[in-house]
N, C-alpha and C positions, 0 to 999 in steps of 0.2 A: 373432649376432643372430640365427638362424635360427627361435628358437620366442617369442621377445619380441618382433621388431622394433626393438631397441635394446640398445646396452654394459649387461647386469648388473655390480651392486658387491652383493661379496657382504658382508653388514656385519660378520659375524659363522665367524668359524674358526678352527682350535686350530693351530699351526706345532708339527707333532709331535716334540717335542722332552722329552727328558728319561724318569724313570723314576718307577711309581708304587710305593712301599712298598705292600709285601701287610700293614697294619695289622689288617685283620679276623681273623673267628676262623674256621678251616679252611670250619667248616657255614656258612657266613656264603661265606665266600669259595667256595666247590663252587654255591650255588647264584646267588651273581652269576656265574658261568663258564655257569651253564645257563640262565639269563635273553638272558645276551648270545648262548650259542649262536640260541636259540629267535629273536632279532628279526633273527639275519643269515640266517636260514631265509624268516623269515616275506617281509622286504621282499633277497631273492636277493642281499646282498653275500659279498663274497668276505674270505675270514681274515683279520684285518688283522697284519700286519707289525709287527713290536715299532718303540718310539719309537725316535730315535734320540737315540746320546749320546756320542758320539767325534764329534771335530771332523768326518771323514770324511766320516761318515753325516752331521753336519746337513748340511755341503756340498750333500752329494748329496739328500736331502728339501726345500732350499729350492733348488735347481734342477730338480729334478721340480715344483715347487708353481709357477716360472714358468712351466711347461710347460702346466700344466693354466688357467694364466690365458691362455695364448694359444691352448691347442688349443679353451679352450670360448669362447672371444672375448668375455671378462670390459671390463671398463673396469681394475676393479679388487677384493684381498681383501682383509678387515681381520683382519689376528691381532687377536686380541683375549685371548689367552698366546702364547707362544713361548719357553718352558726358561730364562727369567729376562730381566731388560731389556736390557740387554747382545748376549745372544744374538737375540732378533729385531731391534733396532736394527740388525746388522748384518745379516740379510736384507734390511733393510727399502732398508739404503747398497747393496744391491746390486743389490735390482727397484725404484727411486725410482718407477718406472711400474706395477710388476703391484700392490707391497705395499703397506700400510702397517700399523703396530702400536697399538698401545695398551701403556702402563707396566701388570704387574699384579701388583705385590707387595704386601703385605700390608698393609693398610691404618691396623693398630694396630704395625708394628714398628718398633725403636729407627731412629728418624732418616728415618719415614716421607716427610713432608714432604720434605723436603731430598735425597732419592731419586725423589719424585715429578719437583721443581723441575729434576734434575737429566736424570731419563730426559726432560720435554719440552724444555730450552730447548739442553742440551744433544747429547744424542739422537736426538733430531728425532721421538720418538717421540707420535700427536696424540689422547689419550682414555688414559683407567682403566677397568679391567675389575676388579671384586672379588665377593665372594658374602655376603650376606647370611646367610645360617646360617654362615659362618664365626666369626660377626663379636661378639667377649664383651662389647659395651660397646653403647648403643645406638647410633644414627644421628646421634643430638642430641648424646649428649656431650659438652661444653663441650672435653676435650683434640681432640677431632676437626676443631672448629671454624674453626684455623685451616690444612687443609687443607683442607675446604669453600672456602674463602675467596680459598687461591690461584687453584683449581679454575676459582672464578667469572671471577677474573680473568683466566686464561691462556686462558678461552672452550672449552675442552676437553669434549668429553661423557664421560659416568661412563655405563657395564652396566655392571648389578649383577644379577647370578642370585639369584631367590627363588623357594623351592619346592621341590620334588624334589629329590635334588643327590646327584651317582655313581648309580651302576646299581643292581641291586637290592642289596639286604642298605647301600643308603646312606641319606642323614639325611632324614626324614619330620620331625623333631619339634625346633625350634629358636625361641627366644626372638622369631627375624628371620626366619622362614620366609614371612609376607605383607608382601607389598609396600606392606601399608599402614604398615605399621613405617617404613619412608621420610617420611611425609608432614610430619612436624615440619620437617625438612630440605628436603625442596623446597618447603615454602608460605616458607620462611626463605629459601631459596635460588632464587629464579624464575627466575634466568638463568644455570641450569646446567641443562643436557641431562640429564637421565636417561633411561636406555634398560635396557627390561626386557625381556631374555630369551623365547621359547619360551613367546610368549601368556601368560606367569605360572606356567607350569609347574604346575600342578593351583593355581592360585589366577587363576581367569581372570575370577570378579566382584571381587575385590579391588583389581588390579589395574584393571576397567572403573573403582571406583569412581575408586582415585586418579585417571584421567587424565581421568574427569570433571571432579575438584577439579582438578586443577594443568594448568594450560597448558604446562609442561616438560616433562611424563612423556611419552616415546614408550616403544613396544610391538614387538619385536622379534619374528620368525614364525622362528624360526632350529629347526630341529632337528624328527627325526622324527612331531612333538610327539603320540607314541603314549600321553602320560598320559592323553589324551583316555579313554581306554580304562578309567582307573583312576578314571575321575569317577562320581556316584550316578545321575547321569543321561546322554542318549546328548546325545552333544556330537560335530560333527565339522568338519574346515577351514572349512567353508564356511560352518558357522555362526560359527566364530573372525572370518573375513572377515569376515561381515554386522554383528557387534555390535562389535565394534570399529570399523568404517568409519560405524559409523551415530550410535558415539558419539563421537566423534574427529576424523571427515572422514579425507582418503586423505593428512594430510600430518606427520600423527606416526606411522608402521605404516614400518616400514625390511624389507627383506626381509633374509632372513641363512639361511645352511643350519647350521651349526658343523660345518661339514666337519674331518677334521684326518687320521686315517690313508691311507694306502699296505696295497695298488694303487686301495682306493676311490677317494684323489683330492678331487674338487671332488664334489658327489652331487647331479648332474646329477636327478637321480627328480625331490628338493625342490623345487624352482626347476620342474621343470614342472607335480608335484603341486599346486604353491598359483598359477604360474597359469592354472591350468585353475579353477582354483575362485576365483578371480577373475572371469573372462571368464563361467563360468557364473554368476554372481550377475549379470551384468550391469555389471560397476563397468567408468567406462570408463576406453579407453585413456591419457589424458593421466593420469588417474590411476593409472594401473597401474604409468605411467611411475617416478614419483611415487615409489611407495612398493617398482619392482627398482632403483632407482638417483638421483632424483634427492634422494632426502630425506636420504640416505648422505652425496652429496656436498654437502652444502649445511652437512654439520654435521662432517664433516672438513674444510671450510674457514673452520672458526670459528676455529681455534684464531690466535693474536695474540700470543705472546711470541715 
C-alpha cells in the first residue's frame, strides 16, 4: 500500500502458461525478436523465462505469482488468460484470495456456449476474455446471440482486445480492429460490462466515441501503452487519462498491468507510472481509488450464477 495508500487490484494479467507456436516467416520472427529486445532495454526488463508447460512448471509459476500478490500488497490479480480454462481455474482454486480468472476459449469454437457455462458455473471463472482481431464473424452475428444472452444473465464482464495484436509482425489489419465494431452488441446488451484494454491500443479516438455512446463500456489502462509512439500525433499517458476521465469520469476506468512472465512478475513500473500520471493531473484521491481498486471489485462481484 506504500505508493497508493490502499490495496491495488490488477484487472489484467496473464498466467504465463503454454507455448506460442512460431508460425510467422523467419524474417518477421527475427524482426519481432529485435523489437522485443529493444523494448526490454528501454524498460530495463530482464530476459523472459519460457512459459510453463509441464505440471511442475505450472505449479511453480502459480506459487510464484501468489507470492507476487503478497510481496506487492495487492488485493488480487485477475488473470484474463492462463493456459486454458481448467488450468487457470485450478490456479484460482489454490489461491482464491489472491487470484481471479476469466474464461478464454474462442467464442466461435464448437460448443463455446457450453464451455462458457461450465467455466463460470462449475470452474468458478468470473469473466470472459477475447480478441476482436481474431473473430471471423461480426460481433452482432446471430450465431453469437446465445453467448451474449448467457453473459448478460450471468452478470460477468467481457474483456475484448482491439487494435494492434501481438508484437512486431503482429496483426495490424482486420475487420474488427476498431472498438467501434462492438457498438451494435454494446447497444443491444447494455447490461453487459465490456472492458476494452490498453486505452484502445492504437484506437483511442474510436474507444472514446464508443465510451461516449455506451454506458457499459469500460477502459482498461494495462500495459506499457507504447503504441502511443506510433500514433501520427503526440500522445502521453497523462493525455489518455485526461481524455477518458473527462469523457466518462472515474467509474469506468480500470487499472491493469498486462503482467505475465518471470522474472519480471508484477510490473510495478506500470503501477507507479499510472499513479504518477493521475496525481500529476490532480485527479481526486477517492477517484484514484476507484480506478485502481473499487471499479474492478464492483465488476468482479457482479457474477450471479
